[in-house]
C-alpha positions in Angstrom: 85.7 -30.4 -58.0 85.4 -29.5 -61.6 82.8 -31.3 -63.6 81.6 -30.9 -67.2 78.4 -32.4 -68.5 78.5 -33.6 -72.2 75.2 -35.1 -73.3 74.6 -38.0 -71.0 78.1 -38.3 -69.6 79.9 -36.3 -66.8 83.6 -35.6 -66.9 85.3 -35.7 -63.5 88.4 -33.4 -63.6 91.1 -32.7 -61.0 90.3 -29.6 -58.9 94.0 -29.0 -58.2 97.4 -30.4 -59.1 98.4 -33.5 -57.1 99.0 -37.2 -57.0 96.5 -40.0 -57.3 96.6 -42.1 -54.1 93.9 -44.5 -55.0 91.1 -45.1 -57.6 88.2 -46.4 -55.5 86.0 -47.6 -58.4 86.4 -49.7 -61.6 85.0 -49.3 -65.1 81.4 -50.5 -65.1 80.8 -49.8 -61.4 77.5 -48.0 -60.5 78.1 -44.9 -58.5 75.7 -42.5 -56.7 76.1 -38.8 -56.4 78.6 -37.9 -53.7 80.3 -41.4 -53.6 84.0 -41.2 -53.2 85.6 -42.3 -56.5 89.3 -41.1 -56.3 91.6 -40.1 -53.4 93.9 -37.2 -54.5 96.9 -36.1 -52.5 97.5 -32.3 -52.8 99.2 -29.9 -50.4 100.2 -32.9 -48.2 96.5 -33.6 -47.6 94.2 -36.4 -48.8 91.4 -34.9 -50.9 88.5 -37.2 -51.7 87.0 -36.7 -55.2 83.2 -37.4 -55.3 81.0 -38.6 -58.1 79.1 -35.5 -59.3 76.1 -37.5 -60.4 74.6 -41.0 -60.4 75.7 -43.2 -63.2 78.1 -45.9 -64.4 81.9 -45.4 -64.6 82.6 -45.4 -68.3 86.3 -44.5 -68.4 89.1 -44.0 -65.9 92.1 -42.1 -67.2 94.3 -42.2 -64.1 95.9 -44.8 -61.7 97.6 -44.7 -58.4 100.8 -42.6 -58.3 99.8 -40.6 -61.4 100.4 -36.9 -61.2 97.5 -34.7 -62.4 97.2 -31.0 -63.3 94.3 -28.8 -62.5 91.3 -29.6 -64.8 92.9 -32.8 -66.1 90.2 -35.3 -67.0 90.4 -38.2 -64.6 87.1 -40.1 -65.1 83.9 -40.2 -67.2 80.6 -41.2 -65.7 77.6 -42.0 -67.9 
């Protein structure tokens, strides 16, 4: 997974191109490091995307059935 830390927030980016199967959290949810936050389908496999750090989900930029490219920003955790 590709993550980028900016100040107190962490960007969660797509590690590979694929399709969003499910967003498992909502804006405002508290997450712990390694919690599953998104299920991404790529190469005919389900690939869980994990929270890279503890925090609160600030923004979600994707929804189910969206296509994403490598390094596309999917979520911001504060």
